[in-house]
N, C-alpha and C positions, 0 to 999 in steps of 0.2 A: 504494500499500499504506500502511495506516494503522498506526503504531506507538504503542502506548499506554506512557506512562511508568510504570515500576514503582517503587514505593517500596522502599528498601532495608530488608530486614527487621532488619538490625542497628540501624538508626536508629529504626525505628518501635517496636521492642520495649524500647528503653532508656527508663527512667523519668527524668523531669527531676529534677535535684536540687532540693530545697526550700531556701528561704532559711533558714528556722528550723526548729526540731524542733516538730512538732505534738503537742499534749497534748489528750486527750479531756476536755473540761470542759463541763459542763451547768449554766450559770447564766443567769438572766434578764437581758435587756437591752432597749434601746430604739434604734430608728433613727428620726432625723428628717432631713427633706429638703424641698426646695421643688420643686414640680412645675413643668411648663412655663409655666403660668399665673402662677406665683409664690406659690401657696397653700402654706402650711406644712403638711407631712404628718407622721405619725408612725405607727409600728407596734411593737407589743411582739414580741420575738424571744426565742429560747433558742439559746445557742451550742451548737454541736455539736463543734467543735474549735478551738483557738486556737494561735498561735505568737506570736513577737515582732512579726511584721509582717503577719500575716494572721489571719482568723477566718471560719468558716463559720457563718452564722446561719440558723435556721429560724424562719419566720413563724408566729405563733400564730393569725393571721386573714389572709384573702387581701390581698394587697398587690401592686401592680405597680410596681416600681422599674426604670426603664430601665438598661440596660448602661452602664457608665462615668459614671453619676450620682454626684456627691459627696454623701455623706451624713455626718451626725454619729452616731457610735455611742458609746453609754455603757452601762455595767453598771449594774443596779439597786442601790440602796444596801445591801440586805440581803446581797448577794453580793460586795461589794467586798473582804471580808476573805479570800477565798480565796487561798491562796498559790500555786495553779496558774495564776493569772492573770499575764500580763506586766505590769510596772510601768506601762507607757503606759496600760493599761485601768483600772488602779487609781486613776489620777489624775483621772478625770472624762471629759469628752467628748473624743473622738478623731476628727479629720476622716478620712474613709475614702472609697475609691472602690470601686463595684460593678465587679468585674472578671470575675465569671462568674455567670450565672443558672442556678439549679438546675432540675431536672425540673419539668415543669408538671403541675398536678393536673387530672385529667380533669373533675372535678366542678365547679372553679371557672375553670379556664383561666388561673389564676395560678401563678407559680413557688413550689415548696415551700421554697426557700431561696436564700440569696445568699452568694457568696464575697466578702469584703471585703479590700482592701488597706489597711492601717492607715498612714496618711501621716504617719509619725513619722520622726525622723532615725535611721537605723540605728546610727550611732556613739553616739547618746545611749542607745539601748537596750542597746548592748554596755557602755557605761560603767556603767549602772545595774546590769547583771548582774555585772560584775566588782566593783563597789563593795560589793555584798553579800557577796562571797567574801573581802574584805579582813578580816583579824583583827588587832586591836592587842594588843600584848603588855602 
């Protein structure tokens, strides 16, 4: 007799807690990375949402970036003044890892977007957030 393992509905319905609060922010940016042959690649992207440690970006043109690839993510100069962006993204390039690949487009066979984990020290981002809250008398 074969028994199939059943997933517990209580565990499968629970949403995982996010590390930081996500904000819907649409600003242009750029990803740069090296492919398997060492060639420097780049693509223009538009952020969909960001948090202090994560960002989801949508590619403007077809690009194929492998899962877990290290990339440099930066916001375009004109959008750096947005107060919706975390401090780490306002300071220039941020080393990031592709940790989720979005749905594939049928027309091109490439992903529509990528979820990035910003490789910044979480304690530094917390210090930056609390530093803006400090008020001198």
